[in-house]
C-alpha positions as CSV (number, residue, x, y, z in Angstrom):
1,M,-1.4,37.6,14.7
2,T,1.8,39.4,15.5
3,M,3.8,39.0,18.7
4,N,2.8,42.5,19.8
5,E,-0.9,41.7,19.4
6,K,-0.4,38.4,21.3
7,A,1.3,40.3,24.1
8,E,-1.6,42.8,24.2
9,L,-4.1,39.9,24.6
10,L,-2.0,38.3,27.4
11,K,-1.3,41.5,29.3
12,P,-2.9,40.3,32.6
13,A,-1.0,37.1,32.5
14,I,2.3,38.9,31.7
15,T,1.7,41.4,34.6
16,Q,1.0,38.6,37.0
17,L,4.1,36.6,36.1
18,Y,6.5,39.6,35.9
19,S,5.2,41.9,38.6
20,K,3.7,39.5,41.2
21,E,5.7,36.3,40.8
22,G,9.0,37.9,39.7
23,R,9.5,35.6,36.7
24,S,12.2,36.5,34.1
25,F,11.6,37.7,30.5
26,S,12.9,34.4,29.1
27,Y,10.6,32.3,31.4
28,I,7.5,34.3,30.3
29,S,8.4,34.3,26.7
30,R,8.9,30.5,26.7
31,L,5.7,29.9,28.7
32,L,3.5,32.1,26.5
33,D,5.3,31.5,23.2
34,I,6.1,35.2,22.6
35,D,9.2,36.7,21.1
36,R,11.4,37.9,24.0
37,K,12.2,41.2,22.3
38,A,8.5,42.0,21.8
39,L,7.8,41.0,25.4
40,T,10.5,43.2,26.8
41,S,9.4,46.2,24.8
42,K,5.8,45.7,25.9
43,I,6.7,45.4,29.5
44,R,8.7,48.6,29.3
45,E,6.0,50.4,27.4
46,W,3.4,49.4,30.0
47,K,5.8,50.4,32.8
48,I,5.2,47.3,34.8
49,P,7.2,47.4,38.0
50,E,9.5,44.6,38.9
51,A,8.6,42.2,41.7
52,E,10.1,42.8,45.1
53,P,13.0,40.5,45.7
54,R,12.1,37.6,48.0
55,R,14.3,37.0,50.9
56,H,14.2,33.5,52.2
57,L,15.6,32.8,55.6
58,T,18.4,30.3,55.7
59,P,17.8,27.7,58.4
60,S,20.4,27.8,61.1
61,L,22.7,24.8,61.3
62,P,22.7,22.8,64.5
63,S,25.7,23.4,66.6
64,P,28.2,20.5,66.8
65,P,28.1,18.4,70.0
66,L,30.4,19.5,72.8
67,P,33.2,17.1,73.7
68,S,32.7,15.2,76.9
């Protein structure tokens, strides 16, 4: 089985990881044991959109105590 065939079989998983979870090409290729070049070309061929960037709120720091 070639890497392109393997990528075709795993298309739903690749879509979930890349588009929904925002995982990187290298993370997906290591997880699914697919060549990164084949994975990148398939994602571009399928025109899978990138995930929206996640913005996490930074908790505010407590203010220092006032001098007495």
